[in-house]
N, CA, C and O of each residue as an XYZ file, in Angstrom:
648
protein
N     -61.464    155.266      9.498
C     -60.611    154.613     10.454
C     -61.439    154.258     11.677
O     -62.203    155.087     12.170
N     -61.301    153.076     12.152
C     -62.074    152.636     13.303
C     -61.146    152.529     14.507
O     -59.938    152.342     14.358
N     -61.716    152.647     15.695
C     -60.975    152.380     16.903
C     -60.197    153.535     17.487
O     -59.346    153.301     18.346
N     -60.437    154.780     17.073
C     -59.743    155.871     17.738
C     -60.724    156.577     18.668
O     -61.939    156.525     18.476
N     -60.175    157.225     19.661
C     -60.984    157.966     20.617
C     -60.633    159.435     20.530
O     -59.498    159.802     20.228
N     -61.605    160.257     20.794
C     -61.418    161.693     20.821
C     -61.861    162.146     22.191
O     -62.972    161.842     22.625
N     -60.996    162.873     22.873
C     -61.330    163.340     24.201
C     -61.278    164.854     24.215
O     -60.328    165.446     23.703
N     -62.278    165.482     24.788
C     -62.339    166.934     24.847
C     -62.795    167.366     26.228
O     -63.749    166.808     26.770
N     -62.123    168.354     26.802
C     -62.490    168.857     28.129
C     -63.543    169.954     28.016
O     -63.468    170.809     27.134
N     -64.501    169.925     28.897
C     -65.451    171.021     29.073
C     -65.403    171.385     30.536
O     -65.694    170.555     31.397
N     -65.041    172.608     30.821
C     -64.789    172.999     32.198
C     -65.625    174.210     32.584
O     -65.888    175.084     31.757
N     -66.035    174.253     33.826
C     -66.769    175.397     34.353
C     -65.767    176.353     34.972
O     -64.946    175.946     35.794
N     -65.824    177.603     34.592
C     -64.909    178.603     35.129
C     -65.140    178.767     36.617
O     -66.282    178.745     37.077
N     -64.061    178.933     37.377
C     -64.217    179.071     38.819
C     -64.474    180.499     39.254
O     -64.586    180.754     40.453
N     -64.572    181.450     38.320
C     -64.861    182.813     38.745
C     -66.356    183.112     38.722
O     -66.766    184.248     38.960
N     -67.165    182.107     38.440
C     -68.632    182.153     38.428
C     -69.215    183.183     37.468
O     -70.401    183.502     37.558
N     -68.417    183.701     36.566
C     -68.929    184.649     35.588
C     -69.609    183.965     34.411
O     -70.608    184.463     33.892
N     -69.080    182.842     33.992
C     -69.656    182.196     32.818
C     -69.224    180.748     32.733
O     -68.267    180.322     33.379
N     -69.935    180.021     31.940
C     -69.598    178.641     31.629
C     -68.701    178.660     30.402
O     -69.049    179.252     29.381
N     -67.559    178.019     30.503
C     -66.620    177.981     29.389
C     -67.139    176.969     28.371
O     -67.167    175.769     28.645
N     -67.546    177.446     27.206
C     -68.211    176.592     26.234
C     -67.327    176.165     25.071
O     -67.814    175.589     24.099
N     -66.058    176.438     25.162
C     -65.193    175.998     24.068
C     -64.343    174.819     24.517
O     -64.151    174.590     25.711
N     -63.846    174.087     23.551
C     -62.932    172.995     23.846
C     -61.609    173.613     24.257
O     -61.013    174.374     23.495
N     -61.155    173.297     25.438
C     -59.901    173.861     25.929
C     -58.775    172.839     25.903
O     -57.609    173.201     26.058
N     -59.100    171.597     25.713
C     -58.100    170.553     25.595
C     -58.681    169.383     24.829
O     -59.841    169.021     25.024
N     -57.889    168.800     23.968
C     -58.370    167.659     23.193
C     -57.179    166.894     22.638
O     -56.075    167.426     22.519
N     -57.425    165.659     22.310
C     -56.380    164.811     21.722
C     -57.043    163.635     21.033
O     -58.063    163.133     21.504
N     -56.483    163.197     19.937
C     -56.955    162.023     19.214
C     -55.967    160.902     19.492
O     -54.755    161.087     19.386
N     -56.497    159.738     19.848
C     -55.644    158.599     20.139
C     -56.404    157.322     19.864
O     -57.630    157.291     19.974
N     -55.685    156.258     19.503
C     -56.355    154.977     19.278
C     -56.771    154.319     20.581
O     -57.930    153.921     20.693
N     -55.909    154.181     21.565
C     -56.390    153.583     22.818
C     -56.921    154.660     23.772
O     -56.353    155.749     23.860
N     -58.001    154.357     24.479
C     -58.535    155.247     25.510
C     -57.854    154.847     26.811
O     -58.106    153.769     27.350
N     -56.993    155.720     27.307
C     -56.210    155.397     28.496
C     -56.254    156.540     29.499
O     -56.677    157.651     29.179
N     -55.812    156.250     30.711
C     -55.681    157.299     31.724
C     -54.648    158.328     31.273
O     -54.787    159.515     31.568
N     -53.620    157.886     30.565
C     -52.605    158.829     30.066
C     -53.222    159.812     29.084
O     -52.853    160.987     29.076
N     -54.146    159.358     28.264
C     -54.808    160.239     27.300
C     -55.527    161.372     28.020
O     -55.370    162.531     27.637
N     -56.305    161.074     29.043
C     -57.046    162.135     29.730
C     -56.106    163.038     30.521
O     -56.379    164.229     30.664
N     -55.010    162.498     31.034
C     -54.024    163.345     31.717
C     -53.370    164.309     30.725
O     -53.149    165.478     31.039
N     -53.064    163.808     29.528
C     -52.456    164.657     28.504
C     -53.381    165.816     28.118
O     -52.929    166.949     27.958
N     -54.665    165.528     27.970
C     -55.630    166.560     27.593
C     -55.763    167.595     28.710
O     -55.810    168.796     28.445
N     -55.823    167.136     29.937
C     -55.920    168.047     31.069
C     -54.675    168.945     31.136
O     -54.788    170.151     31.358
N     -53.508    168.363     30.946
C     -52.265    169.143     30.969
C     -52.238    170.159     29.821
O     -51.732    171.268     29.991
N     -52.769    169.794     28.672
C     -52.835    170.709     27.537
C     -53.659    171.941     27.907
O     -53.242    173.069     27.643
N     -54.814    171.732     28.510
C     -55.674    172.849     28.914
C     -54.973    173.723     29.957
O     -55.089    174.948     29.916
N     -54.260    173.110     30.875
C     -53.514    173.877     31.884
C     -52.404    174.699     31.249
O     -52.230    175.870     31.587
N     -51.654    174.102     30.333
C     -50.559    174.826     29.664
C     -51.082    176.035     28.898
O     -50.413    177.066     28.818
N     -52.264    175.905     28.345
C     -52.864    177.007     27.603
C     -53.373    178.111     28.536
O     -53.730    179.197     28.079
N     -53.405    177.834     29.819
C     -53.880    178.812     30.788
C     -55.386    179.002     30.756
O     -55.891    180.052     31.152
N     -56.104    177.994     30.289
C     -57.547    178.129     30.118
C     -58.365    177.568     31.275
O     -59.592    177.675     31.280
N     -57.707    176.985     32.231
C     -58.394    176.549     33.441
C     -57.563    177.004     34.630
O     -56.333    176.950     34.604
N     -58.242    177.444     35.655
C     -57.547    177.957     36.822
C     -57.743    177.093     38.046
O     -58.678    176.297     38.128
N     -56.849    177.266     38.987
C     -56.908    176.538     40.251
C     -58.305    176.714     40.857
O     -58.865    177.810     40.863
N     -58.841    175.620     41.357
C     -60.165    175.643     41.952
C     -61.287    175.289     40.985
O     -62.430    175.112     41.405
N     -60.976    175.183     39.699
C     -62.004    174.840     38.714
C     -62.540    173.437     38.985
O     -61.827    172.572     39.494
N     -63.785    173.234     38.641
C     -64.420    171.924     38.774
C     -64.243    171.192     37.451
O     -64.639    171.695     36.399
N     -63.647    170.004     37.504
C     -63.407    169.199     36.314
C     -64.447    168.081     36.313
O     -64.383    167.166     37.134
N     -65.400    168.158     35.391
C     -66.514    167.202     35.345
C     -66.280    166.193     34.233
O     -66.000    166.568     33.094
N     -66.395    164.920     34.563
C     -66.162    163.854     33.584
C     -67.208    162.757     33.728
O     -68.051    162.777     34.625
N     -67.119    161.805     32.816
C     -67.899    160.574     32.932
C     -67.280    159.724     34.044
O     -66.331    160.148     34.703
N     -67.823    158.525     34.246
C     -67.340    157.654     35.312
C     -66.301    156.631     34.852
O     -66.025    155.678     35.580
N     -65.736    156.799     33.701
C     -64.786    155.817     33.182
C     -63.577    155.612     34.081
O     -63.205    156.485     34.865
N     -62.979    154.442     33.948
C     -61.831    154.096     34.790
C     -60.661    155.051     34.588
O     -59.885    155.274     35.517
N     -60.518    155.621     33.391
C     -59.423    156.549     33.144
C     -59.572    157.817     33.986
O     -58.572    158.433     34.354
N     -60.809    158.211     34.293
C     -61.059    159.400     35.105
C     -60.957    159.098     36.600
O     -60.697    159.992     37.406
N     -61.160    157.856     36.954
C     -61.078    157.446     38.355
C     -59.684    156.947     38.729
O     -59.447    156.574     39.878
N     -58.767    156.937     37.770
C     -57.426    156.420     38.041
C     -56.719    157.259     39.109
O     -56.954    158.461     39.235
N     -55.876    156.616     39.849
C     -55.128    157.286     40.907
C     -54.287    158.420     40.324
O     -54.219    159.503     40.906
N     -53.650    158.178     39.183
C     -52.783    159.188     38.577
C     -53.565    160.441     38.172
O     -53.107    161.559     38.412
N     -54.728    160.264     37.567
C     -55.538    161.409     37.138
C     -56.059    162.181     38.345
O     -56.007    163.411     38.372
N     -56.557    161.461     39.338
C     -57.076    162.114     40.537
C     -55.974    162.851     41.284
O     -56.210    163.926     41.836
N     -54.775    162.283     41.307
C     -53.633    162.941     41.951
C     -53.282    164.233     41.202
O     -53.006    165.259     41.824
N     -53.294    164.179     39.877
C     -53.015    165.355     39.058
C     -53.985    166.498     39.386
O     -53.578    167.652     39.519
N     -55.251    166.161     39.513
C     -56.254    167.177     39.859
C     -56.006    167.728     41.257
O     -56.019    168.941     41.465
N     -55.782    166.839     42.206
C     -55.601    167.237     43.601
C     -54.376    168.139     43.767
O     -54.460    169.187     44.409
N     -53.256    167.742     43.200
C     -52.017    168.519     43.317
C     -52.187    169.901     42.682
O     -51.649    170.885     43.189
N     -52.922    169.978     41.586
C     -53.138    171.252     40.901
C     -54.195    172.127     41.529
O     -54.390    173.261     41.094
N     -54.886    171.631     42.544
C     -55.914    172.424     43.210
C     -57.253    172.444     42.493
O     -58.006    173.412     42.598
N     -57.549    171.369     41.760
C     -58.810    171.270     41.027
C     -59.763    170.342     41.761
O     -59.339    169.474     42.524
N     -61.045    170.532     41.526
C     -62.064    169.676     42.140
C     -62.635    168.750     41.083
O     -62.985    169.184     39.986
N     -62.725    167.474     41.421
C     -63.253    166.495     40.479
C     -64.744    166.295     40.701
O     -65.215    166.226     41.836
N     -65.470    166.203     39.606
C     -66.892    165.919     39.623
C     -67.132    164.833     38.584
O     -66.613    164.910     37.470
N     -67.912    163.830     38.941
C     -68.215    162.755     37.989
C     -69.714    162.655     37.763
O     -70.520    162.961     38.642
N     -70.061    162.225     36.573
C     -71.466    161.994     36.247
C     -72.060    160.971     37.197
O     -71.382    160.050     37.653
N     -73.332    161.151     37.482
C     -74.034    160.155     38.281
C     -74.462    159.018     37.368
O     -74.815    159.242     36.210
N     -74.431    157.842     37.871
C     -74.802    156.664     37.098
C     -76.230    156.807     36.571
O     -77.163    157.072     37.329
N     -76.379    156.628     35.270
C     -77.697    156.667     34.650
C     -78.263    158.058     34.431
O     -79.420    158.184     34.028
N     -77.492    159.105     34.680
C     -77.998    160.464     34.481
C     -77.332    161.075     33.257
O     -76.208    161.572     33.332
N     -78.027    161.034     32.142
C     -77.454    161.521     30.885
C     -77.365    163.041     30.846
O     -76.674    163.590     29.987
N     -78.045    163.735     31.754
C     -78.028    165.195     31.740
C     -76.778    165.774     32.373
O     -76.495    166.958     32.190
N     -76.022    164.976     33.112
C     -74.794    165.459     33.743
C     -73.784    165.964     32.725
O     -73.017    166.884     33.011
N     -73.781    165.375     31.553
C     -72.819    165.749     30.530
C     -73.512    166.334     29.302
O     -73.058    166.127     28.176
N     -74.587    167.049     29.508
C     -75.356    167.575     28.384
C     -74.513    168.471     27.485
O     -74.655    168.427     26.263
N     -73.638    169.282     28.074
C     -72.785    170.172     27.290
C     -71.886    169.370     26.355
O     -71.794    169.669     25.164
N     -71.230    168.359     26.896
C     -70.339    167.531     26.079
C     -71.137    166.743     25.037
O     -70.711    166.626     23.888
N     -72.282    166.207     25.433
C     -73.103    165.449     24.491
C     -73.562    166.333     23.338
O     -73.609    165.889     22.191
N     -73.898    167.577     23.643
C     -74.298    168.514     22.597
C     -73.143    168.763     21.629
O     -73.328    168.764     20.412
N     -71.948    168.973     22.187
C     -70.779    169.177     21.334
C     -70.560    167.973     20.424
O     -70.366    168.132     19.219
N     -70.591    166.771     20.996
C     -70.305    165.584     20.196
C     -71.372    165.322     19.145
O     -71.060    164.783     18.083
N     -72.620    165.686     19.408
C     -73.641    165.508     18.374
C     -73.356    166.439     17.197
O     -73.511    166.035     16.044
N     -72.939    167.685     17.469
C     -72.580    168.623     16.403
C     -71.306    168.164     15.699
O     -71.200    168.226     14.474
N     -70.349    167.705     16.491
C     -69.080    167.211     15.943
C     -69.337    166.095     14.939
O     -68.794    166.102     13.834
N     -70.162    165.147     15.331
C     -70.463    164.022     14.441
C     -71.213    164.479     13.202
O     -70.922    164.018     12.098
N     -72.178    165.382     13.369
C     -72.983    165.839     12.242
C     -72.181    166.724     11.287
O     -72.339    166.625     10.070
N     -71.327    167.580     11.830
C     -70.636    168.565     10.999
C     -69.278    168.094     10.481
O     -68.826    168.562      9.436
N     -68.633    167.195     11.179
C     -67.301    166.765     10.747
C     -67.300    165.343     10.224
O     -66.850    165.088      9.107
N     -67.790    164.437     11.006
C     -67.696    163.029     10.640
C     -68.714    162.670      9.566
O     -68.374    161.980      8.605
N     -69.946    163.123      9.710
C     -71.011    162.897      8.733
C     -71.098    161.461      8.247
O     -71.279    161.226      7.053
N     -70.974    160.505      9.142
C     -71.122    159.102      8.788
C     -69.905    158.485      8.132
O     -69.888    157.281      7.877
N     -68.890    159.280      7.853
C     -67.687    158.759      7.219
C     -66.680    158.291      8.249
O     -66.935    158.303      9.453
N     -65.545    157.883      7.747
C     -64.471    157.461      8.639
C     -63.188    158.157      8.199
O     -63.066    158.586      7.051
N     -62.241    158.263      9.111
C     -60.949    158.839      8.794
C     -60.038    157.745      8.239
O     -60.154    156.578      8.613
N     -59.151    158.129      7.364
C     -58.233    157.171      6.754
C     -57.159    156.698      7.721
O     -56.697    155.559      7.638
N     -56.758    157.580      8.647
C     -55.693    157.253      9.586
C     -55.837    158.123     10.828
O     -56.639    159.057     10.858
N     -55.057    157.807     11.844
C     -55.042    158.622     13.060
C     -54.551    160.026     12.715
O     -55.086    161.007     13.231
N     -53.555    160.136     11.860
C     -53.023    161.454     11.480
C     -54.085    162.278     10.748
O     -54.193    163.485     10.964
N     -54.865    161.629      9.886
C     -55.952    162.312      9.196
C     -56.992    162.798     10.207
O     -57.479    163.923     10.102
N     -57.328    161.968     11.170
C     -58.281    162.351     12.213
C     -57.753    163.530     13.014
O     -58.495    164.477     13.275
N     -56.490    163.490     13.407
C     -55.894    164.588     14.179
C     -55.986    165.907     13.413
O     -56.347    166.936     13.983
N     -55.664    165.873     12.138
C     -55.695    167.077     11.316
C     -57.112    167.635     11.189
O     -57.330    168.835     11.347
N     -58.057    166.765     10.905
C     -59.448    167.192     10.748
C     -60.040    167.704     12.057
O     -60.759    168.704     12.069
N     -59.741    167.026     13.147
C     -60.257    167.442     14.457
C     -59.663    168.795     14.841
O     -60.383    169.666     15.332
N     -58.362    168.983     14.625
C     -57.733    170.267     14.904
C     -58.437    171.386     14.129
O     -58.793    172.411     14.710
N     -58.637    171.194     12.833
C     -59.289    172.208     12.005
C     -60.692    172.502     12.491
O     -61.108    173.659     12.541
N     -61.425    171.453     12.852
C     -62.796    171.643     13.303
C     -62.844    172.415     14.626
O     -63.577    173.397     14.742
N     -62.074    171.980     15.613
C     -62.150    172.598     16.937
C     -61.506    173.981     16.953
O     -62.145    174.967     17.321
N     -60.252    174.048     16.555
C     -59.505    175.301     16.680
C     -59.866    176.322     15.603
O     -59.813    177.528     15.847
N     -60.229    175.849     14.429
C     -60.533    176.768     13.342
C     -62.001    177.103     13.175
O     -62.342    178.156     12.636
N     -62.870    176.221     13.629
C     -64.305    176.435     13.397
C     -65.119    176.506     14.694
O     -65.721    177.539     14.987
N     -65.142    175.439     15.457
C     -66.042    175.363     16.608
C     -65.770    176.441     17.656
O     -66.712    177.057     18.154
N     -64.517    176.680     17.997
C     -64.189    177.682     19.005
C     -64.237    179.115     18.480
O     -64.496    180.044     19.244
N     -63.990    179.301     17.185
C     -63.830    180.649     16.640
C     -64.985    181.148     15.784
O     -65.261    182.347     15.760
N     -65.660    180.253     15.084
C     -66.633    180.678     14.076
C     -68.058    180.222     14.393
O     -69.003    180.999     14.261
N     -68.212    178.970     14.809
C     -69.539    178.393     14.988
C     -70.357    179.174     16.010
O     -69.912    179.382     17.139
N     -71.547    179.605     15.616
C     -72.428    180.371     16.491
C     -73.219    179.426     17.382
O     -73.675    178.372     16.937
N     -73.380    179.813     18.645
C     -74.096    179.000     19.624
C     -75.308    179.773     20.134
O     -75.183    180.916     20.574
N     -76.465    179.154     20.074
C     -77.678    179.828     20.547
C     -77.572    180.184     22.031
O     -78.090    181.217     22.455
N     -76.913    179.349     22.815
C     -76.759    179.620     24.241
C     -75.788    180.746     24.542
O     -75.664    181.168     25.692
N     -75.098    181.239     23.519
C     -74.138    182.338     23.688
C     -74.607    183.575     22.917
O     -73.797    184.368     22.438
N     -75.906    183.720     22.810
C     -76.495    184.857     22.088
C     -76.005    184.901     20.644
O     -75.734    185.972     20.102
N     -75.895    183.737     20.036
C     -75.491    183.569     18.643
C     -74.127    184.197     18.358
O     -73.941    184.916     17.376
N     -73.185    183.900     19.247
C     -71.788    184.275     19.075
C     -70.956    183.003     19.159
O     -71.422    181.974     19.649
N     -69.722    183.084     18.677
C     -68.813    181.955     18.851
C     -68.334    181.973     20.303
O     -68.436    183.005     20.966
N     -67.812    180.848     20.813
C     -67.302    180.845     22.188
C     -66.244    181.918     22.445
O     -66.269    182.559     23.496
N     -65.320    182.127     21.515
C     -64.285    183.136     21.719
C     -64.858    184.545     21.707
O     -64.434    185.386     22.499
N     -65.813    184.819     20.825
C     -66.456    186.134     20.802
C     -67.183    186.383     22.119
O     -67.095    187.471     22.689
N     -67.898    185.371     22.595
C     -68.658    185.504     23.832
C     -67.731    185.738     25.023
O     -68.015    186.580     25.876
N     -66.624    184.998     25.086
C     -65.674    185.176     26.183
C     -65.071    186.575     26.171
O     -64.899    187.177     27.230
N     -64.747    187.104     24.989
C     -64.215    188.464     24.892
C     -65.248    189.475     25.381
O     -64.914    190.407     26.113
N     -66.497    189.289     24.977
C     -67.584    190.172     25.403
C     -67.734    190.150     26.925
O     -67.870    191.201     27.552
N     -67.708    188.965     27.515
C     -67.836    188.854     28.964
C     -66.641    189.449     29.694
O     -66.794    190.015     30.777
N     -65.476    189.329     29.124
C     -64.280    189.916     29.751
C     -64.398    191.434     29.795
O     -64.006    192.056     30.782
N     -64.931    192.033     28.745
C     -65.145    193.486     28.719
C     -66.138    193.880     29.806
O     -65.914    194.846     30.534
N     -67.235    193.133     29.915
C     -68.238    193.416     30.945
C     -67.618    193.285     32.332
O     -67.843    194.127     33.202
N     -66.851    192.245     32.529
C     -66.209    192.018     33.825
C     -65.268    193.174     34.165
O     -65.278    193.663     35.294
N     -64.467    193.609     33.217
C     -63.538    194.715     33.461
C     -64.287    195.998     33.796
O     -63.884    196.745     34.688
N     -65.371    196.250     33.084
C     -66.163    197.459     33.360
C     -66.771    197.421     34.754
O     -66.768    198.424     35.468
N     -67.288    196.268     35.136
C     -67.905    196.170     36.468
C     -66.851    196.312     37.568
O     -67.132    196.887     38.620
N     -65.648    195.797     37.337
C     -64.576    195.923     38.321
C     -64.119    197.376     38.436
O     -63.717    197.812     39.514
N     -64.177    198.133     37.327
C     -63.773    199.536     37.394
C     -64.774    200.359     38.184
O     -64.403    201.358     38.801
N     -66.051    199.951     38.175
C     -67.072    200.642     38.967
C     -66.885    200.374     40.452
O     -67.145    201.244     41.283
N     -66.437    199.176     40.785
C     -66.245    198.781     42.164
C     -65.016    199.476     42.759
O     -65.002    199.823     43.940
N     -63.995    199.672     41.938
C     -62.724    200.252     42.424
C     -62.835    201.694     42.795
O     -61.849    202.301     43.215
């Protein structure tokens, strides 16, 4: 299937303990619109995976610069950060994810329909990438395993302080 877009949020935790390396919001859609990115952001908020004060880093696309999206961030107490023009390293985390996504899921093929894409993307992100896939930057743990490990460390350090 040609002409669909996949949007995924990558957010930096505002507690400065760790970089959140899992997809916390995503959606498959044929048109790339400001509504699409607002929907993904709201999904991540509903899941409780981003907190007030978090920095939301995106590309410079018009959907991210839209008044509605910027208002959503501002009202929720989030800080917006955009890639600098011509700096491909600003989104290295997302680019790394998409290179793996393309290699491991798409593999040069196409989806038969938007519904097929939604199903496959859900299985890949929620069933594999966030839960099973090992990341060298996370000491060869999955994002969820790493987050659980860090939460234990954080709780232990807070008990020493108390």
